[in-house]
C-alpha positions as semicolon CSV with decimal commas, in nm:
position;residue;x (nm);y (nm);z (nm)
1;X;1,274;5,967;0,371
2;X;1,212;5,732;0,659
3;X;1,092;5,376;0,645
4;X;0,760;5,296;0,814
5;X;0,811;5,263;1,187
6;X;1,132;5,469;1,189
7;X;1,176;5,763;1,420
8;X;1,279;6,117;1,335
9;X;1,630;6,172;1,470
10;X;1,746;6,526;1,534
11;X;2,095;6,447;1,403
12;X;1,953;6,318;1,075
13;X;1,758;6,643;1,029
14;X;2,067;6,848;1,105
15;X;2,278;6,644;0,859
16;X;2,016;6,652;0,582
17;X;1,983;7,031;0,611
18;X;2,357;7,068;0,540
19;X;2,358;6,858;0,222
20;X;2,240;7,139;-0,004
21;X;2,327;7,464;0,177
22;X;2,237;7,686;-0,120
23;X;1,868;7,583;-0,114
24;X;1,603;7,536;0,152
25;X;1,546;7,190;0,295
26;X;1,194;7,055;0,314
27;X;1,102;6,794;0,573
28;X;0,763;6,632;0,529
29;X;0,642;6,417;0,817
30;X;0,316;6,225;0,816
31;X;0,158;6,110;1,142
32;X;0,352;6,390;1,309
33;X;0,201;6,344;1,654
34;X;0,410;6,033;1,703
35;X;0,724;6,236;1,631
36;X;0,624;6,563;1,801
37;X;0,895;6,576;2,068
38;X;1,179;6,484;1,827
39;X;1,045;6,735;1,574
40;X;1,033;7,006;1,839
41;X;1,398;6,944;1,927
42;X;1,501;6,930;1,560
43;X;1,314;7,252;1,485
44;X;1,476;7,426;1,782
45;X;1,821;7,311;1,664
46;X;1,753;7,425;1,306
47;X;1,658;7,773;1,426
48;X;2,011;7,808;1,567
49;X;2,175;7,740;1,229
50;X;2,206;7,929;0,904
51;X;2,018;7,654;0,717
52;X;1,679;7,746;0,576
53;X;1,433;7,463;0,652
54;X;1,061;7,410;0,622
55;X;0,878;7,142;0,818
56;X;0,545;7,024;0,679
57;X;0,368;6,805;0,929
58;X;0,066;6,596;0,847
59;X;-0,176;6,469;1,107
60;X;-0,547;6,442;1,170
61;X;-0,663;6,748;1,359
62;X;-0,782;6,557;1,666
63;X;-0,456;6,357;1,681
64;X;-0,240;6,671;1,656
65;X;-0,437;6,845;1,928
66;X;-0,358;6,552;2,160
67;X;0,017;6,596;2,100
68;X;0,194;6,740;2,398
69;X;0,417;6,986;2,217
70;X;0,520;7,345;2,261
71;X;0,574;7,398;1,889
72;X;0,410;7,701;1,741
73;X;0,260;7,594;1,411
74;X;0,035;7,727;1,140
75;X;-0,247;7,482;1,071
76;X;-0,397;7,431;0,727
77;X;-0,682;7,196;0,644
78;X;-0,672;6,993;0,326
79;X;-0,968;7,123;0,129
80;X;-1,159;6,930;-0,136
81;X;-0,989;6,920;-0,476
82;X;-1,094;7,163;-0,747
83;X;-1,171;7,031;-1,097
84;X;-0,834;7,151;-1,228
85;X;-0,655;6,984;-0,934
86;X;-0,834;6,658;-1,010
87;X;-0,719;6,684;-1,372
88;X;-0,359;6,748;-1,266
89;X;-0,372;6,464;-1,015
90;X;-0,499;6,220;-1,279
91;X;-0,229;6,340;-1,523
92;X;0,038;6,283;-1,259
93;X;-0,092;5,937;-1,166
94;X;-0,101;5,843;-1,535
95;X;0,261;5,961;-1,587
96;X;0,370;5,756;-1,285
97;X;0,169;5,449;-1,395
98;X;-0,013;5,467;-1,061
99;X;-0,375;5,471;-1,178
100;X;-0,408;5,100;-1,097
101;X;-0,782;5,013;-1,132
102;X;-0,859;5,357;-1,275
103;X;-0,636;5,291;-1,577
104;X;-0,906;5,065;-1,726
105;X;-1,155;5,354;-1,739
106;X;-1,180;5,648;-1,974
107;X;-1,087;5,994;-1,845
108;X;-1,446;6,107;-1,778
109;X;-1,507;5,809;-1,550
110;X;-1,171;5,857;-1,377
111;X;-1,261;6,221;-1,313
112;X;-1,609;6,133;-1,187
113;X;-1,475;5,874;-0,943
114;X;-1,220;6,111;-0,790
115;X;-1,473;6,399;-0,785
116;X;-1,733;6,183;-0,607
117;X;-1,485;6,062;-0,347
118;X;-1,280;6,377;-0,289
119;X;-1,491;6,500;0,004
120;X;-1,334;6,221;0,207
121;X;-0,976;6,226;0,327
122;X;-0,766;6,263;0,012
123;X;-0,553;5,956;0,078
124;X;-0,858;5,742;0,151
125;X;-1,023;5,867;-0,168
126;X;-0,713;5,788;-0,375
127;X;-0,680;5,445;-0,220
128;X;-1,046;5,374;-0,294
129;X;-1,018;5,497;-0,648
130;X;-0,689;5,336;-0,749
131;X;-0,711;5,005;-0,561
132;X;-1,079;4,956;-0,628
133;X;-1,161;4,887;-0,264
134;X;-1,442;5,067;-0,088
135;X;-1,438;5,289;0,215
136;X;-1,605;5,013;0,418
137;X;-1,324;4,770;0,334
138;X;-1,064;5,030;0,436
139;X;-1,247;5,083;0,766
140;X;-1,261;4,706;0,824
141;X;-0,887;4,669;0,755
142;X;-0,802;4,953;0,992
143;X;-1,043;4,815;1,253
144;X;-0,885;4,470;1,240
145;X;-0,537;4,623;1,267
146;X;-0,606;4,797;1,598
147;X;-0,441;4,624;1,892
148;X;-0,645;4,576;2,209
149;X;-0,474;4,770;2,487
150;X;-0,786;4,829;2,694
151;X;-0,812;4,787;3,068
152;X;-1,073;4,563;3,226
153;X;-1,413;4,729;3,232
154;X;-1,337;4,983;2,958
155;X;-1,428;4,995;2,593
156;X;-1,171;4,846;2,359
157;X;-0,996;5,068;2,107
158;X;-1,177;4,873;1,835
159;X;-1,516;4,958;1,988
160;X;-1,425;5,327;2,003
161;X;-1,297;5,320;1,643
162;X;-1,624;5,160;1,537
163;X;-1,821;5,429;1,720
164;X;-1,621;5,711;1,558
165;X;-1,668;5,547;1,216
166;X;-2,044;5,529;1,268
167;X;-2,056;5,897;1,363
168;X;-1,846;5,985;1,056
169;X;-2,071;5,792;0,817
170;X;-2,361;6,001;0,944
171;X;-2,164;6,320;0,876
172;X;-2,098;6,386;1,245
173;X;-1,773;6,426;1,432
174;X;-1,727;6,241;1,761
175;X;-1,561;6,486;1,996
176;X;-1,298;6,360;2,239
177;X;-1,520;6,452;2,533
178;X;-1,800;6,228;2,406
179;X;-1,556;5,939;2,378
180;X;-1,419;6,013;2,725
181;X;-1,773;6,014;2,866
182;X;-1,846;5,681;2,698
C-alpha cells in the first residue's frame, strides 16, 4: 500500500511478490496512468520470475487512453451495482463502521440512497452517500483543487473541467477532440 503521492517502484513490487511465494500477489493501483511507465517495467520484470502476480489498475477510461504505455491490458468497466451488491456493500460498510451519515437512516433509506446514486462513479456515489455531501459540492472541491498551468491565450484547466462537468450533467461525454478544438 502506498501513501498518496508516492510512486510505484519496481523494486518494491519485486520484493512484495517474494513475501508469500506460495500464493499469488495482487497489486491494486488507482490512478494508474500516473504510474504507467513504472508499472510496465514492474510487469515486465515479474514476467521473468516464478512469482504469480495480478495487477489491477484503476483509471478513468479517457485518462488511461492518454497513457503512453505499451502494456497489453484487458479493460473492464465498472457497471452499476445490482440490488444484492448494494446489500453486501451496506453490510460491509456497517461492519466497518463506515456508514457515516447513512448510519442514522434505516436500511430501506440506505438502500434507496445508494441505488439512486449508483449510476454515477461508484466512489463518487459512496462519498455522496456516506459523507452527506452532494455531487455539486464534490465537483466544486475538485474544481478548486485544479492548479492553473495554462499558457497565455488558452483555456485554463479549471475552465475545461467546468465544461466537461456541464456535458456530464446533461448525460453527454466530452470527447478529447472537442476539448482540443475548444
